[in-house]
C-alpha positions in Angstrom: -12.4 -6.9 -5.6 -15.1 -6.1 -3.0 -18.4 -4.2 -3.1 -18.4 -0.6 -1.3 -20.0 -1.2 2.1 -23.2 0.6 2.6 -22.8 4.2 4.1 -22.5 5.9 6.5 -18.8 5.2 7.0 -17.1 6.2 10.3 -15.1 8.8 8.5 -13.5 11.1 11.1 -14.3 8.8 14.1 -11.4 7.2 16.4 -12.4 3.7 16.6 -10.6 1.3 19.1 -9.4 -2.4 17.3 -7.4 -3.5 20.3 -6.1 -1.8 23.3 -2.8 -0.6 21.6 -4.5 0.3 18.3 -6.9 3.1 16.9 -8.1 3.8 13.6 -9.3 7.2 11.9 -10.8 7.0 8.5 -10.1 10.0 6.0 -12.7 11.5 3.7 -11.1 10.2 0.4 -13.3 7.5 -0.9 -12.6 6.2 -4.7 -12.2 3.2 -6.5 -8.7 3.0 -5.6 -9.0 3.8 -2.0 -12.3 2.0 -0.9 -14.1 3.9 1.8 -10.8 6.1 2.3 -7.3 6.1 4.2 -7.1 4.4 7.3 -4.8 6.1 9.8 -3.7 4.2 12.7 -2.6 5.8 16.3 -0.6 3.4 18.1 0.0 3.8 22.0 -1.6 5.2 24.8 -1.5 8.7 26.5 2.3 8.2 27.6 3.1 8.4 23.9 1.8 7.3 20.5 2.9 6.8 16.9 0.8 7.5 13.8 0.7 5.1 10.9 -0.1 6.5 7.5 -1.6 10.2 8.5 -3.3 10.1 5.0 -4.0 12.9 2.7 -3.7 16.7 3.6 -7.3 17.3 4.4 -8.1 19.7 7.1 -10.8 17.8 8.5 -8.9 14.4 8.5 -5.8 16.3 10.4 -8.3 17.7 12.8 -9.8 14.5 13.5 -6.4 12.8 14.1 -5.6 15.5 16.5 -8.7 15.2 18.3 -8.1 11.3 18.6 -4.5 11.6 19.9 -5.5 14.4 22.4 -2.7 15.3 25.1 -0.5 12.2 24.4 2.8 13.1 23.0 3.3 11.7 19.2 6.6 10.3 19.3 6.5 9.4 15.7 4.6 10.1 12.2 5.4 7.0 10.0 4.4 6.4 6.3 4.4 3.0 4.8 5.0 4.9 1.1 4.5 8.1 -0.4 1.3 7.9 -2.3 -0.5 10.9 -2.0 -3.3 9.3 -0.3 -1.0 8.2 2.7 1.8 10.6 3.5 0.8 14.3 2.8 -0.9 14.9 5.9 2.6 13.8 7.7 3.6 17.6 7.5 0.7 19.2 9.0 0.7 16.7 11.7 4.4 17.2 12.4 3.8 20.9 12.4 1.0 20.5 15.2 2.8 17.8 17.3 6.3 18.3 16.7 6.9 14.8 15.9 9.3 13.6 13.7 8.4 12.0 10.1 9.7 8.5 10.3 9.3 5.5 7.9 9.6 5.0 4.1 12.6 6.9 2.2 11.5 9.8 -0.4 11.3 8.8 -4.1 13.3 10.7 -6.9 12.0 10.3 -10.5 14.2 10.6 -13.6 12.8 13.5 -15.4 14.6 12.1 -18.5 12.9 8.7 -18.3 9.7 7.1 -17.9 7.5 8.9 -15.2 5.3 7.4 -12.7 5.3 10.2 -10.3 1.7 11.5 -11.0 0.0 9.9 -7.7 3.1 10.3 -5.5 4.0 13.0 -2.7 6.7 14.8 -4.1 7.3 16.9 -1.0 7.6 14.2 1.7 10.8 14.3 3.4 11.5 12.0 6.3 13.4 13.0 9.3 14.5 9.4 9.6 14.3 6.7 7.3 13.9 3.2 8.8 15.9 0.4 7.0 14.3 -3.3 6.9 14.6 -4.6 10.5 14.8 -1.2 12.0 12.5 -0.2 15.0 10.8 2.7 16.6 9.6 2.3 20.3 7.4 4.0 22.8 6.0 3.3 26.0 4.4 -0.4 25.8 5.0 -0.5 21.8 7.3 -1.5 19.3 7.0 -0.8 15.6 9.5 -2.7 13.3 9.8 -1.9 9.8 9.7 -4.7 6.8 10.9 -4.0 3.8 8.1 -5.0 1.4 8.8 -3.3 -2.2 6.8 -4.1 -5.3 3.4 -2.1 -5.1 6.3 0.9 -5.1 9.9 0.5 -4.1 9.9 2.5 -1.1 6.9 0.6 0.6 7.5 -0.8 4.1 5.0 -2.4 6.5 5.3 -2.1 10.1 5.0 -4.9 12.8 3.5 -4.2 16.1 5.8 -6.5 17.9 3.6 -6.7 21.5 0.5 -7.8 19.5 1.4 -9.7 16.4 -0.4 -7.2 14.3 1.2 -6.0 11.0 0.2 -2.7 9.3 0.5 -3.6 5.7 0.0 -0.1 3.7 -1.2 -1.0 0.2 1.0 -3.8 0.3 -1.9 -6.4 1.0 -5.5 -5.3 1.4 -8.5 -7.3 2.3 -10.9 -5.9 -0.4 -8.7 -5.5 -3.5 -5.2 -6.7 -4.8 -2.8 -3.8 -4.9 -2.0 -2.1 -8.4 1.7 -2.3 -9.6 2.6 0.4 -11.6 6.0 0.3 -13.6 8.6 1.7 -13.7 8.7 2.3 -9.9 6.3 -0.6 -9.1 7.5 -3.9 -9.6 6.1 -7.2 -10.3 8.9 -9.3 -9.0 9.7 -7.6 -6.1 5.9 -7.4 -5.0 5.9 -11.3 -5.5 9.1 -11.6 -3.5 7.4 -9.3 -0.8 4.2 -11.8 -0.8 6.1 -14.6 -0.3 8.2 -13.0 2.6 5.0 -12.4 4.6 3.6 -15.7 3.5 6.9 -17.1 6.0 5.8 -15.0 8.8 3.4 -15.6 11.6 1.4 -12.5 12.1 -1.7 -12.4 14.0 -3.6 -10.0 11.9 -3.2 -7.4 8.9 -4.5 -3.8 9.4 -4.1 -2.4 5.7 -4.8 1.2 5.1 -7.8 0.6 2.6 -10.3 -1.9 3.7 -11.1 -4.3 6.5 -8.7 -5.8 8.7 -7.3 -9.7 7.6 -7.9 -12.0 10.4 -6.4 -15.0 8.2 -3.6 -13.5 7.0 -1.3 -16.2 5.5 -4.6 -17.6 3.9 -5.3 -14.6 2.2 -1.5 -13.9 0.8 -1.7 -17.5 -0.5 -4.3 -16.7 -2.5 -3.0 -13.4 -3.8 0.3 -15.3 -5.1 -1.9 -17.8 -6.3 -4.0 -14.9 -8.3 -1.0 -13.3 -9.6 0.3 -16.8 -11.0 -2.8 -17.2 -12.9 -2.5 -13.7 -14.3 0.9 -14.8 -15.7 -0.6 -18.0 -17.0 -3.4 -16.3 -18.7 -1.0 -13.8 -20.4 1.1 -16.8 -21.4 -1.9 -18.3 -22.9 -3.4 -15.2 -24.8 -0.1 -14.3 -26.3 0.2 -17.7 -27.6 -2.5 -16.8 -30.0 -1.4 -13.6 -31.5 0.9 -10.8 -30.2 -0.7 -8.1 -28.3 -0.3 -4.9 -26.2 -1.4 -4.6 -22.4 -4.2 -2.5 -23.4 -5.5 -5.4 -26.0 -5.2 -8.0 -23.1 -7.4 -6.2 -20.3 -10.9 -6.6 -22.0 -9.6 -10.7 -22.1 -8.2 -10.9 -18.9 -10.9 -8.7 -16.5 -14.4 -9.3 -17.3 -16.7 -6.9 -16.1 -14.2 -4.3 -14.8 -15.3 -0.8 -13.8 -14.3 1.1 -17.0 -12.6 3.9 -14.4 -10.1 1.0 -13.5 -9.1 0.0 -17.3 -5.8 2.3 -17.3 -4.7 0.9 -14.0 -5.4 -2.8 -15.0 -3.2 -2.1 -18.2 -0.2 -0.9 -15.9 -0.7 -3.8 -13.9 -0.5 -6.3 -16.8 2.5 -4.2 -18.0 4.0 -5.3 -14.9 3.6 -8.8 -15.3 4.8 -8.5 -18.7 8.0 -6.7 -17.7 8.5 -9.5 -15.4 8.1 -12.1 -17.6 10.5 -10.3 -20.0 13.1 -10.6 -17.5 12.5 -14.3 -17.1 12.9 -14.6 -20.7 9.3 -15.8 -21.2 8.2 -12.9 -23.5 9.8 -10.4 -25.7 8.3 -7.1 -26.9 8.7 -5.5 -30.4 7.1 -2.0 -31.5 4.6 -1.8 -28.7 3.5 -5.6 -28.9 4.5 -8.4 -26.7 5.1 -11.9 -28.2 5.6 -15.4 -26.3 9.1 -16.8 -26.5 
């Protein structure tokens, strides 16, 4: 995990990253969002799209509208429905008349395990993009790439004209993604990383943190990091059965206390994946190595 860069951060400013791409940073920094959510404006005056409009904060929506100016907004695309990514889609759609396009909404079983605290439960899409479907505008094409794992409805968007990939929370340059069961799935996450590893994208623009200009190298390192965590869990369980909470202090040295719960959930995701593969088993809240 990278250290926070020194302030001031360019919150609310439209930064041009390349001819078809501008970025506007939302004022929602945290241990989970780094300096805040980065919303991206794709296209020029003839027609644009917004990727990950971010949290429903009036100042951020106003900054997006100012950056868009008179250009027609053809689509508001969401990579997934965490509260720091999709809620601003609604006021932005009301202001511009643009459709909300992209990931599917999620439903949660009220009788089962809950993981909806961080989700935008009011999200509704005018058009859900399936894997491989595209949204087009003047001079740009955004193609959806299904990348479940961080959450089940996660999409990345490939800007075909430039080789850029908007990776949402699936791949970030400053930290690994948190995978929270039951909606987050470590097996899916690893398969989605392997999918990206096989692509030839030029650059990644994540929703948090700096752009990634050597994407395949980063993804290779992320896959290796997760495999190291697996090996660490298996080694620790070789000594004695343990709960995820008991494993965290042994696995994450010097962890920010605010991230302890998230780390335990990520360990749980690894354990569930290992259980499916027949490598561990659980009994009365403790996990054992098979």
